DODO-844062 format. One record per residue (C-alpha): residue in one letter; x, y, z. Coordinates in pm, whole numbers, padded with zeros to 5 digits, always signed. Layout:
N
AXYZ/...
END
This chain:
866
M+00000+00000+00000/R+00130+00342-00095/V-00026+00673+00004/E+00062+01000-00167/E-00126+01319-00076/T-00112+01617-00312/G-00321+01886-00137/L-00675+01883-00268/L-00592+01647-00553/V-00597+01285-00466/V-00481+00990-00669/L-00578+00637-00579/L-00432+00345-00769/L-00539-00008-00692/S-00387-00314-00850/H-00478-00668-00763/T-00203-00849-00579/G-00418-01085-00378/L-00665-01068-00092/R-00618-00967+00269/V-00845-01141+00512/A-00977-00916+00790/T-00865-01010+01136/E-01100-01069+01426/E-01008-00734+01578/D-01125-00532+01276/A-01420-00753+01177/E-01662-00466+01238/M-01437-00202+01088/V-01473-00069+00737/R-01225+00096+00506/I-01309+00448+00388/F-01150+00605+00080/S-01159+00981+00033/L-01132+01080-00333/Q-01056+01432-00451/R-01193+01604-00143/G-01112+01970-00086/V-01212+02320-00189/W-00939+02513-00362/R-00820+02315-00658/A-00991+02161-00955/P-01013+01782-00982/R-00760+01597-01194/D-00816+01335-01459/D-00532+01113-01335/V-00703+01028-01008/Y-00860+00686-00999/L-00912+00370-00796/R-00841+00057-01001/Y-00864-00314-00943/N-00750-00571-01200/F-00922-00904-01173/S-00733-01220-01248/R-00706-01284-01623/D-00815-01645-01578/A-01122-01555-01368/G-01448-01708-01475/A-01775-01556-01587/A-02072-01442-01376/Y-02435-01524-01460/H-02571-01322-01169/L-02424-01005-01023/S-02481-00787-00714/V-02286-00464-00663/C-02323-00267-00337/Y-02137+00029-00192/R-02179+00325+00040/I-02094+00675-00085/R-02079+01024+00059/F-02056+01322-00178/E-01856+01627-00089/V-01944+01805-00409/F-02089+01704-00744/S-01894+01702-01068/K-01966+01943-01354/G-02010+01642-01582/F-02081+01292-01450/D-02033+01165-01098/V-01889+00824-01180/H-01925+00579-00893/L-01752+00292-01068/S-01698+00147-01412/Y-01589-00199-01527/K-01430-00306-01857/A-01328-00648-01980/N-01147-00538-02297/D-01007-00227-02461/D-01320-00114-02642/N-01570+00154-02548/A-01824-00090-02404/D-01881-00121-02029/P-02019-00453-01898/F-02149-00244-01608/Y-02130+00121-01504/F-02295+00323-01223/G-02303+00697-01171/N-02524+01003-01150/T-02567+01356-01282/G-02704+01546-00989/Q-03030+01374-00896/Y-03036+01167-01213/F-02882+00824-01158/D-02740+00610-01438/S-02716+00234-01444/W-02571+00042-01741/F-02539-00331-01799/D-02388-00501-02104/N-02333-00145-02236/K-02710-00087-02234/E-02886+00169-02019/Q-03132+00038-01763/A-03363+00331-01826/G-03636+00452-01592/L-03450+00497-01264/P-03625+00754-01042/H-03473+01082-00931/W-03275+01027-00613/E-03272+01291-00341/V-02900+01311-00269/Y-02729+01543-00023/P-02359+01612+00033/E-02181+01486+00345/R-02444+01219+00407/W-02374+00847+00377/M-02598+00668+00127/H-02608+00296+00063/V-02662+00175-00296/C-02714-00175-00435/H-02756-00294-00793/V-02878-00652-00825/F-02880-00822-01166/A-03062-01154-01191/S-03082-01361-01506/T-03376-01158-01643/T-03435-00870-01400/Y-03262-00567-01256/T-03338-00428-00907/A-03200-00107-00753/Y-03190-00042-00377/W-03145+00292-00206/D-03062+00296+00166/G-03185-00061+00196/K-03519-00013+00018/E-03615-00132-00327/V-03673+00177-00542/F-03667+00030-00894/W-03734-00298-01075/R-03750-00383-01442/Q-03678-00652-01697/L-03306-00667-01759/V-03181-00511-02080/G-02865-00699-02186/S-02725-01050-02193/W-02504-01278-01989/P-02237-01377-01899/V-02022-01100-01751/L-01656-01191-01783/M-01484-01116-01452/N-01128-01085-01587/G-01140-00710-01648/T-01060-00388-01464/L-01274-00215-01203/V-01219+00161-01166/V-01379+00366-00888/G-01427+00741-00934/Q-01349+00758-01308/E-01515+00642-01631/Q-01295+00426-01856/D-01276+00520-02221/R-01026+00238-02263/L-00931-00053-02045/G-00802+00091-01717/G-00759+00443-01857/G-00887+00720-02079/F-01006+00938-01789/D-01174+01279-01802/K-01176+01527-01514/H-01540+01607-01595/Q-01632+01244-01527/I-01522+01184-01170/F-01643+01121-00819/R-01557+01364-00537/G-01623+01237-00188/D-01593+00922+00019/L-01661+00559-00067/T-01668+00248+00146/Q-01811-00106+00161/L-01776-00167-00213/S-01847-00535-00275/L-01935-00763-00568/W-02116-01099-00556/D-02182-01350-00829/R-02525-01419-00686/V-02852-01234-00629/L-02872-01068-00289/T-03204-01084-00108/E-03391-00774+00005/A-03319-00867+00368/E-02946-00891+00301/V-02944-00550+00137/A-03144-00395+00421/G-02905-00547+00676/M-02601-00397+00506/A-02768-00057+00473/G-02852-00064+00845/C-02491-00148+00943/E-02590-00495+01066/G-02295-00645+00881/T-02000-00542+00671/G-02141-00723+00368/R-01820-00830+00200/G-01860-00977-00148/N-01728-01311-00262/I-01584-01162-00583/F-01450-00835-00446/S-01452-00636-00120/S-01283-00302-00070/D-01219-00399+00293/T-01013-00710+00213/A-00850-00647-00124/E-00481-00562-00121/M-00468-00229-00304/E-00215+00025-00404/L-00322+00374-00295/V-00206+00685-00480/G-00306+01027-00346/V-00596+00890-00146/K-00671+00942+00218/E-00749+00602+00369/T-00909+00558+00712/W-01071+00276+00903/A-01387+00344+01097/A-01631+00149+01307/L-01915+00014+01097/E-02178+00148+01335/S-02046+00504+01294/L-02175+00503+00937/C-02533+00468+01059/R-02505+00667+01380/P-02693+01002+01371/Q-02444+01283+01386/Q-02526+01647+01427/L-02410+01897+01168/N-02321+02216+01353/V-02148+02529+01226/V-01995+02786+01461/F-02018+03156+01374/P-01758+03367+01559/E-01965+03689+01578/E-02121+03780+01914/R-02501+03809+01935/T-02774+03795+02195/V-02987+03483+02222/E-03276+03635+02027/E-03044+03768+01757/S-02883+03424+01737/R-03220+03253+01692/R-03314+03488+01409/F-02974+03442+01247/C-02994+03062+01247/R-03350+03077+01115/R-03226+03270+00811/L-02988+02979+00747/N-03275+02730+00764/A-03120+02609+01087/S-03167+02624+01464/L-02949+02695+01765/S-02738+02390+01840/V-02823+02156+02126/P-02587+01854+02151/A-02786+01532+02186/S-02501+01309+02305/T-02153+01312+02448/H-02021+01255+02098/D-02211+01559+01962/N-02096+01772+02254/Q-01732+01673+02200/R-01749+01754+01826/L-01906+02096+01898/R-01636+02170+02158/E-01368+02083+01902/Q-01526+02323+01655/L-01539+02592+01921/T-01164+02568+01987/L-01102+02732+01649/Y-01270+03050+01774/E-01177+03057+02143/D-00969+03372+02097/V-01246+03544+01900/C-01565+03452+02085/V-01587+03666+02400/P-01208+03663+02462/T-01244+03780+02823/A-01496+03515+02932/S-01515+03138+02940/W-01880+03140+02830/K-01847+03114+02455/L-02141+02965+02272/W-02519+02992+02306/L-02717+02669+02330/G-03072+02636+02201/I-03236+02558+02534/T-03417+02751+02809/D-03571+02678+03150/E-03778+02994+03155/G-04102+02801+03206/E-03978+02585+03493/D-03649+02624+03672/G-03421+02331+03597/A-03647+02187+03322/W-03449+02268+03012/R-03651+02270+02691/D-03563+02316+02328/F-03626+02671+02203/Y-03812+02555+01895/S-03998+02235+01983/S-04046+02312+02356/T-03966+01947+02429/Q-03755+01873+02737/V-03401+01772+02638/T-03269+01442+02770/Y-02898+01512+02739/L-02746+01780+02965/N-02383+01859+03038/F-02402+02098+03332/P-02135+02051+03602/P-02271+01854+03901/L-02252+02151+04136/N-02410+02395+03889/A-02707+02226+03722/G-02783+02536+03519/S-02783+02804+03795/S-03070+03050+03802/Y-03048+03194+03451/A-03302+03114+03181/C-03045+03071+02900/A-02748+02839+02867/S-02410+02853+02694/M-02114+02624+02638/K-01786+02699+02808/T-01437+02636+02679/D-01411+02305+02867/G-01727+02175+02697/F-01946+02204+03008/W-02270+02401+02999/D-02364+02683+03229/G-02660+02911+03287/D-02623+03251+03128/R-02798+03584+03122/C-03003+03602+02800/S-02907+03965+02738/N-02537+03877+02714/K-02369+03835+02378/R-02210+03506+02280/C-02107+03330+01961/V-02357+03120+01772/A-02359+02754+01671/C-02634+02668+01422/H-02757+02314+01384/L-02835+02212+01025/E-02993+01900+00890/Y-02809+01725+00611/T-03119+01770+00397/D-03131+02147+00449/F-02971+02388+00207/L-02985+02743+00071/Y-03067+02862-00282/L-02841+03100-00472/R-03065+03274-00727/G-02982+03530-00992/L-02722+03345-01201/C-02763+03102-01491/F-02746+02757-01337/E-02850+02470-01562/T-03076+02306-01303/S-03221+02399-00967/F-02990+02135-00819/H-02696+02359-00909/M-02841+02645-00700/R-02810+02456-00373/F-02556+02576-00117/R-02475+02464+00235/V-02281+02620+00525/Q-01946+02471+00623/D-01652+02544+00854/H-01429+02736+00770/I-01213+02953+00538/N-01016+03257+00650/G-01152+03227+01003/R-01519+03235+00902/P-01774+02980+00783/F-01826+02967+00409/F-02102+02854+00175/R-02027+02552-00040/G-02228+02492-00354/Y-02339+02144-00448/Y-02113+02192-00751/N-01808+02410-00805/Y-01904+02749-00655/V-01790+02867-00313/I-01901+03184-00130/M-01619+03287+00102/W-01485+03579+00302/N-01168+03750+00186/N-00968+03894+00475/E-00757+04118+00253/T-01030+04297+00061/R-01288+04259+00342/Q-01536+04135+00086/W-01745+03831+00020/L-01645+03650-00298/I-01805+03387-00518/V-01527+03165-00647/D-01534+02892-00911/S-01328+02625-00736/F-01302+02425-01058/T-01093+02704-01214/N-00998+02890-00894/T-01145+03210-01047/T-01321+03487-00855/M-01651+03535-01036/L-01829+03797-00822/S-01765+04017-00522/T-01970+04238-00296/S-01896+04509-00043/N-02262+04561+00045/V-02272+04302+00322/P-02188+04446+00665/E-01858+04302+00783/S-02014+04139+01088/N-02282+03974+00879/Y-02313+03706+00611/P-02448+03734+00255/I-02785+03588+00347/G-03066+03768+00166/K-03055+03995-00137/Y-02744+04192-00228/Q-02591+04357-00531/W-02275+04177-00653/R-02009+04303-00892/V-01912+04076-01183/E-01536+04007-01175/A-01524+03768-01473/I-01756+03723-01768/L-02053+03536-01629/C-02401+03456-01762/G-02361+03704-02045/R-02264+03987-01812/A-01943+04178-01860/K-01689+04250-01592/G-01796+04543-01377/D-02168+04485-01421/E-02392+04474-01115/V-02621+04178-01056/L-02877+04116-00783/L-02838+03778-00612/S-03026+03618-00326/L-02899+03348-00093/A-03176+03211+00126/P-03358+02889+00216/C-03678+03005+00043/A-03830+02745-00189/D-04010+02834-00510/H-04347+02898-00342/L-04200+03143-00088/F-04098+03505-00116/T-03747+03602-00009/C-03723+03918+00200/N-03414+04135+00159/S-03300+04007+00497/G-03320+03643+00381/N-03635+03557+00575/C-03907+03367+00389/I-04279+03443+00385/P-04569+03279+00196/S-04612+03421-00152/Q-04971+03526-00084/L-04842+03782+00166/R-04644+03956-00108/C-04784+04300-00200/N-05089+04268+00027/F-05054+04621+00170/R-04907+04483+00494/Y-04544+04468+00604/D-04490+04095+00656/C-04113+04114+00610/G-03943+04286+00898/D-03762+04513+00655/G-04078+04590+00455/S-03928+04453+00132/D-04242+04251+00056/E-04423+04575-00034/V-04153+04701-00271/D-04173+04662-00649/C-04539+04567-00645/G-04608+04668-01003/V-04851+04442-01185/V-04756+04507-01549/E-04415+04436-01697/L-04319+04695-01957/I-04184+04536-02273/D-04133+04855-02474/D-04296+05194-02526/L-04500+05063-02819/Q-04682+04836-02577/R-04904+05124-02471/Q-04922+05295-02811/L-05022+05015-03046/P-05342+04816-02996/P-05292+04444-02939/T-05398+04200-03206/G-05693+03967-03180/K-05712+03598-03250/A-05512+03482-03552/G-05366+03831-03583/G-05699+03992-03671/A-05867+04297-03527/L-05889+04318-03151/S-06236+04240-03019/V-06340+04469-02732/T-06649+04390-02528/P-06831+04709-02423/S-07068+04766-02137/I-07275+05078-02064/I-07460+05109-01736/L-07680+05416-01701/T-07680+05476-01327/R-07877+05800-01285/I-08076+06054-01484/A-08032+06378-01297/D-08236+06612-01516/V-08440+06616-01836/D-08438+06959-01997/D-08738+06958-02233/I-08680+07312-02354/N-08319+07252-02469/M-08368+06882-02545/V-08077+06789-02319/I-08048+06518-02052/T-07806+06531-01760/L-07710+06180-01657/E-07445+05960-01497/F-07323+05640-01659/R-07045+05385-01635/L-06868+05285-01954/T-06661+04965-01946/F-06440+04809-02213/T-06303+04456-02171/W-06027+04311-02390/T-05731+04076-02395/D-05373+04190-02448/R-05167+03883-02531/R-04843+04079-02510/L-04864+04141-02136/R-04692+03966-01847/L-04866+04032-01518/R-04771+03981-01154/H-04926+04014-00810/L-05278+03928-00926/R-05527+03865-00649/L-05798+03603-00622/K-06068+03860-00561/Q-06419+03882-00699/N-06354+04225-00848/G-06008+04143-00980/T-05685+04336-00934/I-05698+04714-00970/L-05397+04859-01152/S-05221+05163-01016/Q-05176+05474-01228/A-04817+05373-01301/D-04927+05029-01420/A-05217+05169-01621/E-04976+05391-01813/K-04795+05079-01938/V-05106+04930-02093/W-05282+05014-02420/Q-05631+05145-02350/P-05912+05207-02601/R-05974+05572-02690/Y-06321+05693-02781/T-06542+06001-02819/L-06879+06072-02661/V-07053+06181-02980/N-07378+06336-02855/Q-07255+06526-02553/E-07402+06875-02540/G-07141+07144-02581/G-06861+06911-02469/Q-07008+06908-02119/S-06890+06585-01958/R-06687+06517-01648/L-06496+06206-01553/L-06594+06108-01200/G-06364+05811-01165/E-06184+05542-01356/S-06019+05209-01289/L-05825+04958-01494/V-05871+04607-01360/V-05730+04264-01438/K-06043+04057-01397/S-05887+03717-01313/S-05568+03542-01205/N-05548+03242-01437/N-05259+03018-01545/G-05000+03168-01315/T-04652+03020-01334/R-04332+03069-01143/P-04046+03240-01327/H-03730+03051-01413/F-03573+02893-01107/N-03271+03123-01140/S-03488+03431-01095/V-03443+03622-00771/D-03800+03742-00801/R-04022+03441-00730/D-04349+03624-00799/M-04607+03437-01001/V-04624+03544-01366/Y-04962+03551-01540/P-05001+03562-01920/G-05206+03842-02065/A-05377+03594-02299/S-05550+03426-02002/N-05645+03735-01804/Q-05871+04005-01945/L-05831+04376-01882/S-06133+04590-01801/L-06132+04970-01823/S-06422+05122-01632/E-06493+05497-01638/R-06777+05679-01465/Y-06906+06003-01620/T-07158+06274-01561/A-07258+06435-01890/R-07520+06640-02073/V-07627+06458-02385/T-07858+06580-02657/C-08181+06398-02737/Y-08420+06504-03018/F-08765+06512-02860/E-09054+06401-03080/L-09347+06591-02919/Y-09632+06516-03159/A-09805+06293-02903/Y-09728+06518-02606/P-09806+06454-02323/F-09846+06092-02424/D-09510+06090-02598/V-09226+05836-02562/Q-08878+05979-02622/L-08600+05756-02755/C-08267+05888-02625/S-07916+05745-02634/I-07556+05768-02523/D-07344+05746-02837/V-06977+05646-02835/E-06745+05620-03130/L-06388+05496-03171/P-06143+05723-03356/E-06096+05666-03726/E-05741+05540-03690/L-05861+05239-03487/V-06142+05133-03720/E-05935+04862-03891/Y-05766+04737-03574/V-06033+04741-03304/K-06396+04638-03319/L-06666+04657-03056/S-06850+04331-02998/T-07178+04359-02805/E-07262+03985-02791/D-07125+03950-02439/G-07168+04314-02343/E-07418+04467-02106/A-07649+04764-02150/S-07883+04854-01866/Y-08026+05125-01644/T-07984+05082-01270/G-08127+05410-01141/P-08483+05478-01020/K-08740+05399-01287/E-08981+05676-01192/L-08853+06030-01246/S-09043+06354-01176/K-09182+06379-01530/Y-09076+06053-01696/T-09056+05678-01653/V-08736+05513-01781/K-08777+05190-01977/S-08610+04959-02230/A-08237+05036-02188/K-08046+04833-02447/F-07781+04851-02715/G-07888+05049-03018/E-07905+04899-03364/S-07595+05093-03468/S-07382+04931-03195/G-07088+04726-03318/G-06781+04785-03527/H-06650+05123-03420/Q-06978+05261-03281/L-07165+05203-02959/S-07502+05329-02845/L-07709+05279-02532/Q-08072+05356-02614/F-08339+05411-02351/Q-08699+05528-02356/L-08845+05815-02157/H-09219+05764-02111/R-09375+06092-02003/R-09582+06068-01691/Q-09924+06199-01811/G-10074+06261-01473/I-09924+06605-01416/V-10005+06718-01770/V-10361+06585-01754/F-10422+06767-01428/S-10246+07084-01534/N-10365+07108-01895/F-10635+06868-02009/L-10855+06879-01701/P-10848+07263-01661/S-10909+07313-02032/A-11199+07069-02024/M-11339+07248-01720/L-11315+07581-01903/L-11497+07423-02195/V-11774+07317-01958/V-11791+07668-01810/S-11817+07817-02157/W-12088+07566-02244/A-12270+07663-01925/T-12291+08028-02032/L-12526+07914-02307/F-12784+07843-02039/I-12783+08196-01892/R-13090+08412-01964/L-13063+08613-02282/E-13144+08930-02099/A-12811+08892-01901/L-12587+08973-02193/N-12315+09124-01975/V-12293+08811-01762/R-12278+08582-02063/A-12019+08793-02242/I-11790+08840-01944/M-11794+08470-01852/S-11726+08358-02208/L-11441+08602-02255/T-11293+08507-01921/T-11287+08138-02008/L-11117+08217-02337/L-10853+08434-02169/V-10784+08175-01898/L-10759+07900-02158/Y-10518+08105-02366/T-10304+08175-02060/L-10299+07803-01986/F-10204+07732-02345/A-09927+07990-02337/N-09783+07848-02017/M-09789+07500-02163/S-09617+07620-02480/R-09340+07784-02281/S-09264+07451-02111/L-09195+07282-02444/P-08926+07336-02707/S-09001+07584-02981/T-09065+07377-03290/A-09258+07429-03613/A-09424+07091-03574/I-09788+07074-03467/K-09847+06868-03155/L-10163+06688-03053/I-10194+06909-02748/D-10180+07211-02976/I-10478+07068-03165/W-10652+07007-02834/F-10610+07364-02722/F-10692+07500-03068/F-11016+07306-03071/I-11122+07427-02728/I-11021+07783-02809/F-11223+07759-03128/V-11526+07625-02941/L-11498+07902-02682/F-11471+08154-02961/I-11786+08016-03129/N-11966+08031-02797/I-11876+08398-02765/M-11993+08459-03118/I-12324+08290-03037/H-12366+08525-02742/V-12278+08830-02951/F-12491+08763-03257/V-12794+08598-03100/D-12970+08938-03076/D-12941+09001-03451/L-13155+08709-03555/P-13436+08785-03816/R-13773+08884-03673/H-14086+08663-03720/R-14455+08735-03670/P-14585+08562-03375/T-14896+08342-03421/Q-15040+08433-03082/P-15213+08766-03012/K-14997+09066-02962/V-14989+09250-02638/I-14963+09625-02675/K-14885+09838-02380/A-14997+10206-02402/F-14777+10470-02254/S-14899+10789-02098/D-14749+11005-02365/G-14913+10800-02644/S-14581+10714-02815/D-14598+10449-03087/E-14221+10384-03077/T-14233+10225-02741/E-14495+09990-02864/E-14283+09884-03167/T-13982+09815-02939/L-14183+09591-02718/R-14323+09419-03019/G-13962+09351-03152/L-13854+09210-02823/S-14144+08988-02817/E-14064+08856-03162/I-13695+08783-03072/G-13778+08614-02748/L-13994+08383-02930/S-13713+08271-03183/S-13369+08262-02990/P-13438+07983-02741/R-13483+07734-03024/L-13140+07820-03172/L-12957+07815-02840/R-13129+07499-02739/T-13025+07327-03062/Y-12666+07451-03035/R-12606+07382-02669/L-12783+07046-02659/L-12706+06898-02999/V-12445+07076-03205/L-12182+07152-02941/P-12191+06814-02761/T-12181+06629-03092/V-11880+06826-03211/V-11699+06777-02879/V-11768+06404-02871/L-11657+06352-03231/F-11339+06553-03169/N-11250+06352-02859/I-11300+06026-03047/Y-11067+06129-03324/F-10819+06292-03082/W-10778+05999-02845/V-10762+05751-03130/A-10478+05958-03271/V-10309+05960-02928/F-10321+05584-02892/I-10209+05527-03248/S-09910+05761-03205/
END
């Protein structure tokens, strides 16, 4: 055996010179080989572990290969566990390896496809077995069957070839590539020419036996070692739980220490055994001169007896710890916190003091470095380790290392494969660590960025569904941009814009519709209130809400909310979005006022996370799946041509008319199929009833119209015009029954009715627009005025009727002066009195009623027809 160490680079050369049988003393010991472990130098292609089988060895018709591995870091190419060749061609009788979480298994130079993804973690022992029967292949992971399939390939396997561990053979025993290596530890490699049972595999994985193969065992084979660190360890130590603790030499209070460890996805350390306590004490010795130099209390422990004196409980789980290491005469004193001293014993400590921190990490815990251009999310994983330049560092699963530089007082990101500094930052306070979001300076061309560029990176334990605060804390994504500060630093309410701006043309040019055609916009007009109807000027004052809904496939949206009313865009976001422009065509004198507007994303459909490298983990929603809705509320005076022929039984058809500008006619069309047109205000107004609000026939294309009917309420007009005029007609008709001798009474009453009726007519006319058209109510008043005029004429001319000789004897009254004239006057009066009653009686009882009745029939028929 020959050992040659060359710093980080390790070379291991095995050649078969026979077998060494394990003695009774080391029967439960296993041999561990460390291949290419280290941080600072790239792996080499001349590092390998080789075993040459005897050239006269026979052939195998069954094969079982088991081993236990522990990765330090993954290779940039393939992580080759082992390869076996029987001749100098490019065919491997069997080969096992992995690329990150993707494991490869080959037999007879044929891939045994279908192996599941394996959750692998650095610095954790994992037991692997590959069992090839005559027709089947079974894979075991940590003692459990994880894969089974029909075997692809043929037997036998000649066992006179070369086995190489940690390199892939391009030719027999050689042809190595530094991108196809294994970096870590390997032990318990064994081969059998039989099929192992599931119980045997489980026993080996559980450290119940060393499991040495009858063809080959790494524990018993005499091997030549080149550049490999070889150690022997107790078998049970491979399965014994061991804490992973990292000491941070900066002094903090207990509460600050808890928050710090939480940002690392860790907790304050609490040794669970004497072995754990001893390992933590050994780690602490590296920082004894830094951690509280003047005191022997060095390191906070994650326990407290605040609830009950002497009952020490874990800070996080509140469970009482079973292992304690207080001195017999101390037992924790009277303080509620505890710390480790330089001798490894624990002691009570005042919680307000400042001590160094030891964080306990699980092997399955890690941090994500986001903001670069890693090929897979597996490459983003980083873990904390001790130590470089006196401080813990962050080791990537692959070749990147985040470390502190004492000379420049900066944190660096170094590619350990090439030993090149890729990025640096001076933004992290010197007493802190680069957990959270920071700006980094590019020091070498990286991810398409030139040297000197600034790039935002985040290092935090936040998974894809969590938001990373600037401090490195994680919160649920639904708390992002919810108008509450859920991050302690308030960074969750920063950069809450909804719309991503692609270019300035995004808001200038209308989006295209389906298949590149015209954009279809769904309109909606809701008339909410009619404030005033001005009959004289034919103008209506009203309030309405105009809404346009469309889809912009160009948009990328964020921070959408699952709310019934959608997500309202801010003014800044609205300015990034194209919005339909239009003109209110029939507004009176340009009198309109915008009361309020809102641009809303109506849904939150088909959200996806951005690329895993993105620092911003906000959900991204495609514009094609989420409609935009522009809603504007106006008060306006709109013109309406009143058709008053049937007044006061008229129905006015009014509208709100909207038109798109000419330049959008070919690119945008209004589609009313799914639109809404309605009136939501009170139906009964002071003078009208509102009915039948709907889209007008001209709606569609580049025009839009909401039509509604105003049915005049006749009651007020009937009581103020028709009823008084009818009453005046009756009064005028009644004057025809007054005695003929009372000419003054008849004349005055008739004239008065005519004057009152004319005044009523004039008042009515002033309440209506001045038009040349004749209205039915004008005919009504004209008829009554005409009748009243005829009645007056009857009263005036009734005394001038022709005289007639009476058939009855005449009565002559003699006067004292013997005048004949007086006698003739009396005689004339007598003749008139005998003829006028017949005319008046005919007129007032037959002619006038008949004319009035016939007029009313024709008038009201005309009203109902109109």
